[in-house]
C-alpha positions in Angstrom: 0.1 -0.2 0.0 1.0 3.3 -0.9 2.0 5.8 1.8 2.2 9.7 1.2 4.6 11.9 3.5 3.8 15.9 4.3 4.5 18.8 5.9 3.7 21.8 7.2 6.7 24.4 5.8 9.3 24.2 8.3 8.3 21.1 8.5 8.0 20.8 12.2 4.7 18.7 12.1 4.9 15.5 9.5 2.0 13.6 8.7 1.5 10.1 6.6 -1.7 9.1 4.5 -2.0 5.3 3.7 -3.2 4.6 0.6 -5.2 6.9 -1.6 -7.4 9.9 -1.1 -11.7 8.6 -0.4 -11.4 11.7 -2.9 -10.0 14.6 -4.4 -11.6 18.0 -4.8 -11.3 21.5 -5.5 -13.0 23.6 -3.5 -14.8 27.6 -3.4 -16.3 28.1 -0.2 -15.6 31.0 1.6 -14.5 28.9 4.4 -11.8 27.2 3.0 -11.0 30.4 0.6 -10.4 32.5 3.5 -8.2 29.4 5.3 -5.9 29.0 2.7 -5.9 32.8 1.4 -6.4 31.6 -1.5 -8.6 31.4 -4.6 -9.3 27.5 -4.5 -8.4 25.2 -1.6 -7.5 21.8 -3.5 -8.8 19.1 -0.9 -7.0 16.0 -1.1 -9.2 13.1 1.6 -8.4 10.0 3.5 -10.1 8.4 6.3 -9.8 9.6 9.8 -7.4 6.2 10.3 -5.3 6.9 7.4 -3.4 9.9 8.7 -0.9 9.7 11.3 0.7 12.5 12.5 4.7 11.2 12.4 6.4 14.2 13.5 5.7 17.8 15.6 2.3 16.6 17.2 2.8 19.0 20.0 3.6 21.5 16.9 0.0 21.2 16.3 -3.0 23.8 16.8 -6.6 24.4 15.6 -9.4 25.8 15.5 -12.7 25.3 14.0 -15.6 27.8 12.4 -17.8 25.0 11.8 -18.3 22.5 14.5 -16.7 18.9 13.9 -14.4 20.7 11.0 -10.9 21.3 12.6 -8.2 22.9 10.9 -4.8 22.5 12.0 -1.2 24.5 11.7 2.4 24.4 13.0 2.9 26.6 15.3 6.2 27.4 14.2 5.8 28.2 10.7 2.2 28.4 10.6 1.8 26.3 7.6 -1.8 24.4 7.5 -1.7 20.8 7.4 -4.7 19.4 7.1 -8.4 19.9 8.0 -10.5 17.1 9.9 -13.9 16.5 8.7 -15.3 14.9 12.4 -18.5 14.3 10.6 -17.4 12.8 7.5 -14.8 10.8 9.2 -12.6 12.1 6.9 -9.0 13.8 6.6 -8.1 16.5 3.9 -4.3 16.2 3.8 -3.8 19.2 2.2 -2.9 18.3 -1.5 -0.1 21.2 -1.8 1.8 19.8 1.4 2.0 16.5 0.1 5.6 15.7 -1.3 5.2 14.3 -5.4 1.6 13.5 -4.9 -0.6 14.0 -8.3 -3.2 15.2 -7.6 -5.8 14.4 -10.4 -9.7 16.5 -8.6 -12.7 14.8 -9.6 -14.9 17.5 -8.8 -15.6 21.2 -7.8 -18.0 22.6 -4.8 -19.5 25.1 -3.1 -19.2 26.6 -6.8 -22.1 29.2 -6.3 -19.3 30.8 -4.8 -16.8 30.6 -6.6 -14.6 34.0 -7.2 -12.0 32.6 -9.7 -14.2 30.2 -12.2 -12.1 27.3 -13.8 -13.3 25.7 -16.9 -11.4 22.3 -16.6 -14.6 20.2 -17.8 -15.2 18.5 -14.5 -18.8 18.6 -12.8 -19.2 21.7 -10.9 -21.7 21.4 -7.7 -23.6 24.8 -6.5 -22.7 22.7 -3.0 -21.4 19.3 -2.6 -23.2 16.1 -4.5 -26.3 14.1 -2.5 -23.3 11.1 -1.1 -22.0 14.2 0.6 -24.9 15.8 1.8 -26.1 18.3 -0.2 -28.1 19.3 -3.1 -26.7 17.5 -5.9 -27.0 20.4 -8.3 -24.7 21.5 -10.7 -23.4 24.1 -12.1 -22.1 25.2 -15.6 -18.9 26.1 -16.0 
């Protein structure tokens, strides 16, 4: 089984994820944009039991704007590392912090909130697919 390694900017916090992500997507929601200070967030979601903090647990701080969605970062460099989506049993280890990871998103979510339209041919969900608790409604590019 493949193991992917990632870390914060300074390397004080390291994580490993096992296997393939359950989902890869691009999120356009206001929370992800504010958290990442970018127009989109590249999410790579693994079952919580497939992610391990391998170094620097004592350097991790978390914040939850929405209950059950704990966004975690390194207290030394401020580098964002993962978000634990407790209600879904998934952890988003940010695709951009995983070494040599081939990020291949399948969908866009929360596209109704986009500030940067992306024309890539992938489905654009207004909010979320139905199996993620959303309306399942798609939008044009």
